[in-house]
C-alpha positions in Angstrom: 11.0 3.7 -5.5 12.2 0.2 -6.4 10.2 -2.0 -8.8 9.0 -4.1 -5.8 7.9 -1.0 -3.9 6.0 0.2 -7.0 4.3 -3.2 -7.3 3.2 -3.1 -3.6 1.7 0.4 -4.2 -0.1 -1.0 -7.2 -1.5 -3.9 -5.1 -2.8 -1.4 -2.6 -4.5 0.6 -5.3 -6.0 -2.5 -6.9 -7.3 -4.1 -3.7 -8.0 -1.3 -1.3 -11.2 0.3 -2.4 -13.0 2.6 0.1 -12.3 0.4 3.1 -8.6 0.0 2.3 -6.6 -3.2 2.5 -5.6 -4.9 5.7 -1.9 -4.8 6.3 -1.9 -8.6 7.0 -3.8 -9.3 3.7 -1.3 -7.1 1.8 1.6 -8.9 3.4 0.2 -12.3 2.3 -0.2 -11.0 -1.3 3.4 -9.7 -1.3 4.8 -13.0 0.0 2.7 -14.9 -2.6 4.0 -12.7 -5.4 7.5 -12.9 -4.0 7.8 -9.1 -3.5 8.8 -9.5 0.2 10.6 -12.4 1.8 9.9 -11.4 5.5 7.7 -9.1 7.5 10.7 -6.9 8.2 11.5 -6.6 4.5 7.8 -5.9 3.8 7.7 -3.0 6.3 10.9 -1.6 4.9 9.5 -1.7 1.4 6.4 0.1 2.6 8.3 2.8 4.5 9.3 4.9 1.4 5.7 5.0 0.1 4.4 5.9 3.6 7.1 8.6 4.1 6.3 10.2 0.7 2.5 10.1 1.6 1.7 7.7 -1.3 0.4 5.2 1.2 -1.5 6.1 4.2 -1.8 3.8 7.3 -4.8 4.0 9.6 -6.4 1.8 12.2 -9.9 0.6 11.6 -12.8 0.1 14.1 -11.6 -3.4 14.8 -8.0 -2.2 15.7 -6.5 -3.6 12.5 -4.0 -1.7 10.4 -5.4 -0.7 7.0 -3.6 0.9 4.1 -4.8 3.3 1.4 -3.1 4.9 -1.5 -3.4 8.5 -2.6 -2.4 7.8 -6.2 -5.9 7.7 -7.6 -6.7 11.0 -6.1 -3.5 12.6 -7.4 -3.9 11.1 -10.9 -7.5 12.3 -11.1 -6.5 15.8 -10.1 -3.7 15.8 -12.5 -6.0 14.8 -15.4 -8.5 17.5 -14.5 -6.0 20.4 -14.6 
């Protein structure tokens, strides 16, 4: 993953919690931090993390797209072993 992709995954981990982070909120944070310059670029950056199952995309009750990361779970399993 590129440095920007890693930073995006880190943002998801920091801001998602149990409810996840809205895709639109993450996009705004990425633009603010100059990680993505367009929505298309943002989706391309997310694709590697989603393809490798580091980031999971779901739709919440309101119909909004929410993102979660599996990194915390993987790290906690790794430290327990």
